[in-house]
C-alpha positions in Angstrom: -0.1 0.0 0.2 1.4 3.2 -1.2 2.3 6.1 1.4 1.6 3.8 4.2 2.1 5.4 7.8 4.7 4.1 9.9 2.6 2.2 12.2 5.7 1.3 14.6 6.2 4.9 15.3 2.5 5.6 15.9 2.4 2.6 18.4 5.3 4.0 20.1 3.6 7.4 20.6 0.5 6.0 22.0 2.7 3.7 24.3 4.3 6.8 25.7 1.3 8.5 26.4 0.1 5.5 28.5 3.0 5.7 30.8 3.5 8.0 33.9 4.9 11.2 32.6 7.1 13.9 34.0 4.4 16.3 34.7 2.5 14.0 36.4 5.1 13.8 39.2 5.0 17.6 39.2 1.5 17.5 40.1 1.9 14.9 43.0 4.5 17.2 44.3 2.2 20.0 44.4 0.1 18.0 46.8 1.6 19.8 49.5 0.1 23.0 48.2 -3.2 21.3 47.8 -2.9 20.3 51.4 -2.9 23.9 52.4 -5.9 24.3 50.1 -7.7 21.5 51.7 -7.3 23.4 55.1 -9.5 26.3 53.5 -11.8 23.7 51.7 -12.3 21.9 54.9 -13.2 25.2 56.7 -15.7 25.8 54.0 -17.2 22.3 54.1 -17.6 22.8 57.9 -19.1 26.0 57.5 -21.5 24.7 54.8 -22.4 21.7 57.0 -23.2 24.1 59.9 -25.4 26.4 57.6 -27.1 23.1 56.3 -28.0 22.1 59.9 -29.2 25.5 60.6 -31.3 25.9 57.5 -32.9 22.4 58.1 -33.8 23.4 61.6 -34.8 26.6 60.5 -37.3 25.1 57.9 -38.4 22.7 60.3 -39.6 25.2 62.9 -41.4 27.4 60.1 -42.9 24.1 58.8 -44.1 23.0 62.3 -45.7 26.5 62.4 -47.3 26.2 59.2 -48.5 22.5 59.7 -49.9 23.4 63.0 -51.8 26.4 61.5 -53.1 24.1 58.8 -54.2 21.4 61.3 -56.2 24.5 63.2 -57.8 25.1 59.8 -58.9 21.5 59.3 -60.7 21.9 62.8 -62.3 25.2 61.8 -63.3 23.6 58.2 -64.8 20.9 59.9 -66.9 22.9 62.1 -68.0 25.0 59.1 -69.1 22.2 57.2 -71.1 21.2 60.6 -72.8 24.4 60.5 -73.6 24.3 56.7 -75.1 20.9 56.8 -77.0 21.3 60.3 -79.5 23.9 59.1 -81.0 24.3 62.5 -80.0 27.6 64.7 -77.1 26.7 66.6 -77.6 26.2 70.3 -75.6 26.3 73.3 -75.6 22.8 74.2 -75.5 21.3 70.7 -72.4 23.3 70.0 -70.6 22.4 73.3 -71.5 18.8 72.6 -69.7 19.1 69.1 -66.7 20.9 70.4 -66.2 18.3 73.2 -66.4 15.4 70.6 -63.6 16.7 68.7 -61.5 17.2 71.8 -59.7 20.6 70.9 -57.6 20.3 73.9 -55.6 17.1 73.0 -56.0 17.3 69.2 -55.3 20.9 68.8 -52.8 22.3 71.3 -52.4 25.8 71.5 -55.9 26.7 70.5 -57.8 28.8 73.0 -61.3 27.6 72.1 -63.7 27.3 69.2 -66.6 29.6 68.6 -69.3 31.0 66.2 -69.6 34.6 64.9 -73.0 35.4 63.2 -73.7 38.2 60.9 -76.8 40.3 61.1 -78.2 43.6 60.1 -78.6 46.3 62.8 -81.9 46.5 62.9 -82.3 42.9 64.1 -80.0 43.6 67.0 -82.7 43.7 69.7 -84.6 40.4 68.5 -81.2 38.6 67.9 -80.2 39.3 71.7 -83.7 38.4 73.1 -83.0 35.0 71.1 -79.4 34.6 72.7 -80.4 35.3 76.1 -82.6 32.1 76.3 -79.0 30.4 76.1 -76.9 33.1 77.6 -79.0 35.1 80.0 -76.2 37.8 80.2 -75.6 38.1 76.5 -75.0 41.7 75.3 -73.4 42.6 72.0 -70.5 45.2 72.6 -69.1 47.4 72.0 -71.0 50.1 69.9 -69.9 51.2 66.5 -71.1 52.6 63.5 -71.1 49.6 61.1 -74.3 48.5 59.4 -73.7 44.8 60.0 -73.1 43.4 63.5 -70.8 40.4 63.8 -71.3 39.2 67.5 -69.7 36.0 68.9 -72.7 34.0 69.8 -71.0 30.6 71.1 -67.6 29.9 72.3 -66.3 26.7 74.1 -64.7 26.3 76.6 -66.8 29.0 78.1 -65.0 29.6 81.4 -61.8 31.2 80.0 -63.5 32.7 77.1 -66.6 34.0 78.9 -65.4 37.9 78.2 -65.5 37.2 74.4 -69.3 36.1 74.6 -71.3 38.9 72.7 -67.8 40.8 71.3 -68.7 42.4 68.0 -66.0 41.7 65.3 -67.0 44.9 63.4 -65.8 47.2 66.1 -62.0 46.9 65.3 -60.2 47.2 62.1 -58.1 43.9 62.3 -61.1 41.7 63.1 -63.4 43.2 60.8 -61.2 43.2 57.8 -60.1 39.6 58.2 -63.8 38.6 58.6 -64.8 40.5 55.4 -61.9 39.0 53.5 -62.9 35.4 54.6 -66.6 36.1 53.7 -65.8 37.4 50.4 -63.1 34.8 49.3 -64.6 31.6 50.9 -61.3 30.9 52.4 -59.9 30.8 56.1 -58.1 34.1 57.4 -56.1 35.1 59.8 -56.4 38.8 61.6 -53.5 40.9 62.2 -52.1 41.1 65.7 -54.9 41.9 68.4 -55.4 41.5 72.3 -57.9 39.0 73.2 -60.4 40.4 75.6 -60.2 37.1 77.7 -56.4 37.8 78.2 -55.6 39.2 81.2 -51.7 39.6 80.6 -52.6 41.4 77.2 -49.8 39.4 75.3 -50.2 39.3 71.3 -52.8 36.9 69.8 -55.1 36.6 66.8 -58.3 35.3 65.7 -58.8 32.3 63.1 -61.7 32.6 60.8 -63.6 30.2 58.5 -66.5 31.4 56.8 -70.0 29.2 56.4 -72.8 29.6 53.9 -76.5 28.8 53.1 -76.1 26.1 50.5 -78.4 24.5 47.8 -77.5 20.8 48.2 -79.9 20.1 45.4 -77.7 22.2 43.2 -74.2 23.3 42.9 -72.7 23.8 46.2 -69.7 25.9 44.9 -70.2 29.5 45.3 -68.0 31.2 42.5 -68.7 34.6 42.7 -68.2 37.4 45.7 -71.8 38.5 45.4 -73.4 34.9 45.7 -71.0 34.4 48.8 -72.3 37.7 50.2 -75.9 36.9 49.6 -75.5 33.3 51.1 -73.1 34.2 54.0 -74.4 33.1 57.5 -71.3 33.8 59.8 -67.6 32.6 60.8 -66.3 29.7 62.7 -63.5 31.2 64.7 -60.7 30.2 67.0 -58.9 32.7 69.3 -55.1 32.2 69.8 -52.5 33.6 72.1 -48.9 33.3 70.3 -47.3 32.2 73.4 -49.8 29.2 73.9 -49.5 28.5 69.9 -45.6 28.1 70.1 -46.1 26.1 73.5 -48.3 23.7 71.5 -46.3 23.5 68.7 -42.7 23.0 69.7 -40.8 23.0 73.1 -38.0 25.4 73.4 -35.9 22.4 75.2 -36.3 20.5 71.8 -34.7 23.3 69.9 -31.3 24.9 69.3 -32.4 27.8 67.9 -34.3 31.0 69.1 -37.2 32.5 67.1 -39.1 36.0 66.7 -42.5 36.2 64.8 -43.6 39.3 63.5 -46.6 40.4 61.6 -45.7 43.6 59.7 -44.0 45.8 62.2 -45.7 44.2 65.6 -43.9 41.5 67.5 -46.1 38.4 68.0 -43.5 36.2 69.8 -40.0 36.9 70.9 -37.1 34.6 72.5 -34.3 37.0 71.6 -34.3 38.3 75.4 -31.5 37.4 78.0 -34.0 35.4 80.2 -34.5 32.9 77.3 -33.0 29.6 78.0 -29.8 29.2 75.8 -29.6 32.9 74.8 -26.4 33.7 72.7 -25.9 37.5 72.3 -23.4 36.8 69.3 -25.1 34.2 67.4 -23.0 32.2 64.8 -26.0 32.2 62.2 -29.2 34.4 61.7 -32.1 33.9 58.9 -35.2 35.8 58.2 -38.2 34.1 56.5 -41.3 35.5 55.4 -44.3 33.5 54.7 -48.0 33.7 53.9 -50.3 32.7 56.9 -54.0 32.5 55.7 -54.1 36.3 54.3 -51.2 37.6 56.4 -47.4 37.8 56.1 -45.4 36.4 58.9 -41.9 37.2 59.3 -39.7 34.5 61.3 -36.4 36.0 62.7 -34.2 32.7 63.7 -30.8 32.6 65.3 -28.5 30.0 66.8 -28.4 29.7 70.3 -25.6 28.3 73.0 -26.7 24.8 72.3 -26.4 24.9 68.6 -22.7 26.3 69.2 -21.8 23.6 71.3 -22.9 20.9 68.7 -21.1 22.4 66.0 -18.0 20.4 65.2 -14.7 22.1 64.5 -12.0 19.4 64.4 -9.9 21.2 61.7 -6.5 19.8 62.0 -7.5 16.1 61.7 -9.8 17.2 58.8 -6.9 18.6 57.1 -4.5 15.9 57.5 -7.1 13.4 56.3 -8.3 15.7 53.3 -4.6 16.1 52.2 -4.0 12.2 52.1 -7.3 11.7 50.4 -6.6 14.3 47.5 -2.9 12.6 47.2 -4.6 9.1 47.0 -7.2 10.5 44.5 -4.4 12.2 42.1 -2.4 9.1 42.0 -5.3 6.8 41.3 -6.5 9.2 38.8 -3.3 9.0 36.6 -3.0 5.6 36.9 -6.4 5.2 35.5 -5.7 7.5 32.7 -2.5 5.5 31.8 -4.6 2.5 31.9 -7.1 3.9 29.5 -4.4 4.9 27.3 -3.1 1.5 27.1 -6.7 -0.1 26.7 -7.1 2.5 23.5 -3.9 1.1 22.1 -4.9 -2.5 22.4 -8.3 -1.9 20.9 -6.8 0.0 18.0 -4.3 -3.0 17.7 -7.3 -5.4 17.8 -9.3 -3.5 15.3 -6.4 -3.2 12.7 -6.1 -7.1 13.0 -9.7 -7.3 12.4 -9.7 -5.2 9.3 -6.7 -7.1 7.9 -8.6 -10.3 8.5 -11.4 -9.1 6.5 -9.5 -7.9 3.7 -10.4 -10.8 1.3 -14.1 -10.4 2.1 -14.0 -6.7 1.4 -12.3 -7.1 -1.9 -14.8 -9.8 -3.0 -17.6 -7.3 -2.3 -16.4 -4.3 -3.9 -15.7 -2.7 -0.3 -12.7 -0.4 0.0 -10.7 0.1 3.1 -8.8 3.5 3.9 -6.8 5.0 6.8 -6.4 8.6 7.4 -3.9 10.3 9.7 -5.5 13.7 10.6 -2.3 14.7 12.0 -0.4 14.7 9.0 -2.9 14.5 6.6 -1.8 11.5 4.8 -4.4 8.8 3.4 -3.9 5.4 2.6 -6.1 3.0 0.3 -6.2 -0.5 -0.2 -6.4 -2.0 -3.7 -10.4 -1.9 -3.7 -10.3 1.7 -3.2 -8.6 2.3 -6.3 -11.0 0.3 -8.4 -13.9 2.2 -6.7 -12.4 5.4 -7.6 -11.4 4.4 -11.3 -7.8 5.6 -10.6 -4.3 4.1 -10.5 -2.1 3.7 -7.6 0.7 5.7 -9.2 -1.5 8.6 -10.0 -2.6 9.0 -6.4 -0.7 11.2 -3.9 -1.8 9.6 -0.6 -3.1 13.2 0.6 -6.5 14.1 1.7 -6.8 16.7 -1.2 -6.2 13.7 -3.9 -9.6 12.2 -2.4 -11.4 15.5 -2.5 -10.5 15.9 -6.2 -12.4 12.4 -7.0 -15.4 13.6 -5.3 -18.2 15.1 -7.7 -18.1 19.0 -7.4 -21.5 19.3 -6.4 -20.9 16.9 -3.3 -17.4 17.9 -2.0 -18.8 20.7 0.4 -21.3 18.2 2.1 -18.6 15.3 2.2 -15.8 17.7 3.8 -18.3 18.9 6.4 -19.1 15.3 7.3 -15.6 14.5 7.8 -14.9 17.3 9.8 -17.9 16.8 12.0 -16.7 13.2 12.7 -13.2 14.4 13.6 -14.5 16.8 16.1 -16.9 14.4 17.6 -20.2 15.9 16.9 -21.3 12.9 14.6 -20.3 9.5 13.1 -19.1 9.4 9.6 -21.8 7.8 7.4 -22.3 9.6 4.1 -23.2 9.0 0.5 -21.5 10.9 -2.4 -20.6 10.7 -5.9 -17.4 10.2 -7.7 -16.2 10.7 -11.2 -14.1 8.3 -13.1 -11.6 9.2 -15.6 -14.0 7.9 -18.3 -16.4 10.5 -17.1 -18.9 7.9 -15.7 -20.4 8.7 -12.2 -20.5 6.2 -9.4 -22.5 6.3 -6.0 -20.3 5.5 -2.9 -21.2 5.1 0.5 -18.6 6.0 3.4 -18.5 5.0 7.2 -15.6 5.2 9.5 -14.5 5.2 13.1 -12.3 7.8 14.8 -9.6 7.1 17.5 -8.8 9.6 19.8 -5.8 10.1 22.6 -6.3 10.8 26.3 -6.8 14.4 25.5 -9.5 13.5 23.1 -8.0 14.6 19.9 -8.4 12.6 16.8 -5.3 10.5 15.9 -6.8 8.2 13.3 -9.7 7.8 11.1 -10.4 4.1 9.9 -13.2 3.4 7.4 -14.7 1.8 4.2 -16.4 2.9 0.8 -18.9 0.7 -0.7 -20.2 1.0 -4.1 -24.0 1.7 -4.2 -24.5 2.7 -7.7 -26.8 -0.3 -8.6 -28.9 0.4 -5.4 -29.3 4.0 -6.2 -30.3 3.2 -9.7 -32.9 0.8 -8.4 -34.0 3.5 -6.1 -34.3 5.9 -8.9 -36.4 3.5 -10.9 -38.9 3.0 -7.8 -39.1 6.8 -7.4 -40.1 7.2 -11.2 -42.6 4.1 -10.8 -44.2 5.9 -7.7 -44.5 9.2 -9.6 -46.2 7.4 -12.2 -48.6 5.8 -10.0 -49.4 9.1 -8.3 -50.0 10.9 -11.8 -52.0 8.0 -12.6 -53.9 8.4 -9.3 -54.5 12.1 -10.1 -55.8 11.4 -13.5 -58.2 8.8 -12.0 -59.3 11.2 -9.4 -60.0 14.0 -12.0 -61.8 11.3 -14.1 -64.0 10.4 -11.5 -64.8 13.9 -10.5 -65.7 14.7 -14.0 -67.9 11.6 -14.4 -69.5 12.6 -11.2 -70.1 16.1 -12.3 -71.3 14.8 -15.8 -73.9 12.5 -14.0 -75.1 15.3 -11.9 -75.4 17.7 -14.7 -77.0 15.0 -17.2 -79.5 13.9 -14.4 -80.5 17.4 -13.6 -81.0 18.5 -17.0 -83.0 15.4 -18.1 -85.8 16.3 -15.3 -87.0 19.4 -16.9 -88.1 17.8 -20.2 -89.7 15.0 -18.0 -91.5 17.3 -16.1 -92.8 19.0 -19.1 -93.9 15.7 -20.5 -95.7 14.6 -17.4 -97.5 18.1 -17.3 -98.4 18.0 -21.1 -99.8 14.5 -20.5 -101.9 15.4 -17.8 -103.2 18.6 -19.6 -103.9 16.4 -22.6 -105.9 13.9 -20.5 -107.9 16.8 -19.0 -108.8 18.4 -22.4 -109.6 14.8 -24.1 -111.0 13.0 -21.2 -114.5 12.5 -22.6 -113.5 11.8 -26.1 -110.5 9.3 -25.4 -111.2 5.8 -26.3 -110.2 2.9 -23.9 -107.0 2.4 -25.7 -106.1 6.0 -25.7 -106.7 6.2 -22.0 -104.4 3.4 -21.6 -101.7 5.0 -23.5 -102.0 8.3 -21.7 -101.5 6.6 -18.5 -98.6 4.5 -19.6 -96.9 7.8 -20.8 -97.5 9.6 -17.5 -96.3 6.3 -15.5 -93.4 5.9 -17.9 -92.2 9.6 -17.3 -92.7 9.4 -13.7 -90.7 6.2 -13.5 -88.1 7.8 -15.6 -88.0 10.8 -13.2 -87.6 8.7 -10.0 -84.7 6.7 -11.9 -82.8 9.9 -12.5 -83.3 11.0 -9.1 -81.8 7.8 -7.8 -78.9 7.8 -10.2 -78.4 11.3 -8.8 -78.2 10.2 -5.3 -75.8 7.2 -6.4 -73.4 9.8 -8.1 -73.6 12.3 -5.1 -72.3 9.7 -2.6 -68.8 10.2 -3.6 -69.1 13.8 -4.9 -70.4 15.5 -1.7 -67.4 14.8 0.3 -68.8 15.9 3.7 -66.8 15.2 6.9 -67.7 12.2 9.0 -69.1 13.1 12.6 -70.1 11.2 15.6 -73.7 10.0 14.7 -76.7 9.1 17.1 -77.7 6.2 15.0 -80.7 5.5 17.1 -82.0 9.3 16.5 -81.5 8.7 12.7 -83.1 5.6 12.5 -86.3 7.1 14.3 -86.1 9.7 11.7 -86.1 7.4 8.9 -89.0 5.4 10.4 -91.1 8.8 10.5 -90.3 9.5 7.0 -91.7 5.9 6.1 -94.8 6.5 8.5 -97.3 6.5 5.7 -96.2 3.4 3.9 -96.0 1.8 7.4 -99.5 2.5 8.0 -100.7 1.6 4.6 -99.3 -1.9 4.9 -100.1 -2.5 8.7 -96.5 -3.0 9.4 -94.4 -2.8 12.6 -90.8 -1.1 12.8 -88.9 -1.6 15.9 -85.6 0.1 16.6 -83.3 -1.2 19.7 -80.7 1.0 21.4 -78.0 1.4 18.8 -74.2 2.3 19.1 -72.9 5.5 17.7 -70.5 5.6 14.8 -68.6 8.1 12.8 -70.4 8.6 9.6 -72.1 11.2 7.4 -75.5 11.4 9.0 -77.4 12.3 5.7 -76.2 9.2 3.9 -76.9 7.1 7.2 -80.3 8.2 6.9 -80.6 7.2 3.3 -79.1 3.9 4.1 -81.2 2.9 6.8 -84.4 4.3 5.1 -83.7 2.4 1.8 -83.3 -0.9 3.9 -86.5 -0.4 5.9 -88.4 0.6 2.8 -87.0 -2.4 1.0 -88.1 -4.6 3.9 -91.6 -3.0 3.6 -92.0 -3.3 -0.2 -90.8 -7.0 -0.4 -93.4 -8.3 2.2 -95.3 -11.6 2.1 -98.7 -12.3 3.0 -98.5 -11.2 6.4 -98.1 -7.8 7.9 -94.3 -6.8 7.3 -92.3 -6.6 10.7 -88.9 -5.1 10.8 -86.3 -4.9 13.6 -83.2 -2.5 13.6 -80.5 -3.7 16.2 -76.8 -3.1 16.5 -73.6 -4.2 18.7 -70.2 -2.7 19.1 -67.0 -4.5 19.5 -63.2 -3.3 19.9 -62.8 -3.2 16.2 -66.1 -2.5 14.6 -69.7 -1.8 15.0 -72.5 -3.9 13.3 -76.1 -3.1 12.6 -78.9 -5.4 11.3 -82.2 -4.9 9.5 -84.3 -8.0 9.8 -87.7 -8.5 8.4 -90.3 -11.4 7.8 -90.4 -10.8 4.0 -90.1 -13.0 1.0 -86.4 -13.2 1.5 -83.6 -13.4 -1.1 -82.1 -16.6 -2.4 -78.4 -17.4 -1.4 -77.2 -17.2 -5.0 -78.7 -13.8 -5.7 -77.5 -12.0 -2.5 -74.3 -10.6 -4.1 -76.4 -9.6 -7.2 -78.7 -7.4 -5.9 -76.4 -4.7 -4.7 -75.5 -4.0 -8.2 -77.0 -1.1 -10.2 -80.4 -1.8 -12.0 -80.2 -5.7 -10.7 -83.7 -6.6 -10.0 -85.0 -10.2 -9.2 -88.8 -9.3 -9.8 -90.6 -7.8 -12.8 -91.6 -4.0 -12.2 -95.3 -5.1 -12.4 -94.8 -7.3 -9.3 -92.7 -4.9 -7.2 -92.2 -1.3 -8.2 -88.8 0.2 -8.3 -85.5 0.8 -10.4 -82.7 -1.5 -8.9 -80.8 1.3 -7.5 -81.6 1.5 -3.8 -79.3 -1.5 -2.6 -76.7 -0.2 -4.8 -76.8 3.2 -3.0 -76.6 1.3 0.4 -73.5 -0.6 -0.8 -71.8 2.7 -2.0 -72.6 4.3 1.3 -71.2 1.5 3.4 -68.0 1.4 1.0 -67.5 4.9 1.7 -67.1 4.3 5.3 -64.6 1.3 4.6 -67.3 -1.2 6.0 -69.3 -3.9 4.3 -72.9 -4.9 3.8 -74.1 -8.4 3.2 -77.3 -10.5 3.5 -78.3 -13.4 5.7 -81.2 -15.3 6.8 -83.6 -13.3 9.2 -84.8 -14.5 12.6 -88.3 -13.8 11.3 -88.0 -16.1 8.3 -87.3 -13.1 5.8 -84.1 -11.1 5.2 -81.4 -9.7 7.5 -79.2 -7.1 6.0 -76.0 -6.7 8.2 -74.0 -3.5 8.0 -70.3 -3.4 9.6 -68.4 -0.2 10.0 -64.8 0.0 11.3 -64.7 1.9 14.7 -61.6 3.9 13.5 -63.0 5.3 10.5 -61.2 8.7 9.4 -62.9 11.3 7.4 -59.6 12.0 5.8 -58.9 8.3 4.9 -59.0 7.2 1.3 -61.9 4.8 1.8 -64.1 7.6 2.9 -63.5 10.3 0.3 
């Protein structure tokens, strides 16, 4: 092989790259400096660990408060639901019984009680007080204010510690009134701003928790969507009073925490542990954090800081950490260098194995006109085997062995694409798998396919590209011939569609134009009959009737032909059809015929199907009419039934008529195919042909079987996945 690369030198370079190099030793010596860096790194890790621990416990504290508030809301929601479901006026004993049952002291620690606030117009004040005094003799609404609506507390349990709150009007003070209005209008639970509870003798910060309840129409929609609707149906609030110190005592004990906490609502402090008297107080905390979270319509700010117990628990064994970190880094560096060397040796072994494999299949590639090439991207040298020269139609002595020599053989229109594919493969953006043309010295053009693998060094740089070319000329000729045949078929299909459209249009126009002279013939024969009625002989009378009857028959035939041609030409979209409703309409259209023959048409519940509703009506009307026409001596009986499977929907129109012999059951679906003389049964032999064409358009099938009533059963099968855009439905 000409210009073959000295593989011994290449292997030697790869072998050296697979050994421990001098710069690796320098890096190991620098580990002393890295150990100093490890001290700083370990310090950062320790700080990060402390920060994570602090953040985790901070999040836990905030999460516990939020979880506790959500649990309190559950109690309020349950009480509100009780008020909405029990439409009786709330009474003192029943409310006390309800609160005792849910056991708020144990299930909801921190809550001061559970009560009811009712909203009433000011003009009903005296009557309302009189009713309440039947349960609470000393009941009074206080204090006075100018608001039009009163919001008094009517019930609260336990009553002893909350006695001062009974009768308190929520509307007298801004915080209470704003939260109450917001709960009423939103339908959501709300918390008031900081207040002082009237029952709290220590005058510490507290708040009220409101949940609204409404008058609901359980026979209709119980969801109140609009604000005006909520205001109209609003009854009152279920509320719970809270002292923040009790809330925090019920939520978390200070002995179980190593962080201090201050809670603020706006600028007002609700709870504060950052005081010298607090257990574990640290005047200079290691870490602090501030978190603001929405709490049922309010924004609470949590100021969190570490205390003395947190400081004691924070580990700070820096010397030992630095020592072990330095040893670990040294070990990792040595292991990494050894791993890189091992990977380089493995790559060299793989390259040798692949070279041996390529050499072992050289005979096979020559027999199958597969050429092997070897490209060195570092030097730009390219080696070909003998099969490559045959593929490119050139001589070994004329080939320079450079990349540009190959590039000159490629068809000018394919060079840019081929060069880009090679460059992308060398960069590692994609694998090399291309199709291109080459020009032989005699001017002939051949199609070649190219595939290759790229070998890289430990830095990821391409050092070798080994590939193969295959002659695909014959395959491309076959593909071109196939494309040509497909184009011819497509062109023939377009021509056939155009011809069908023209035939349908011709049939429509011809049928439409023939109706005018027929109507003229019928009119003239009727006028002539009226003028010569007394003077017509018996034969003339018969002839006149035959003219009129023949013209009317011709008109019906033209109309049926027009319907037959329009089945394909209308091209309406298919929609989901209520087949039961369509069959009922068809029966209604045939009501006069049914009455004349004293017939009975029964329609079962029918599955729906995708179809053209107008054509589906025509299908069932033709089949039912056919059953009524070809009846025997007994009054006709027709039954329409249906069933649906996972694949298709089947309908059956069964009758007790004269039936159709098995040898004629395919013939009757042809145009103008009749089994009886017109004098026996009137008709033109198109009705069943129309039915078949309608079913064919849906991609289904229609066939005849024996009926359970002794007559004929028409079966119609329509696929469930029929698509209005599919070819068979056009």
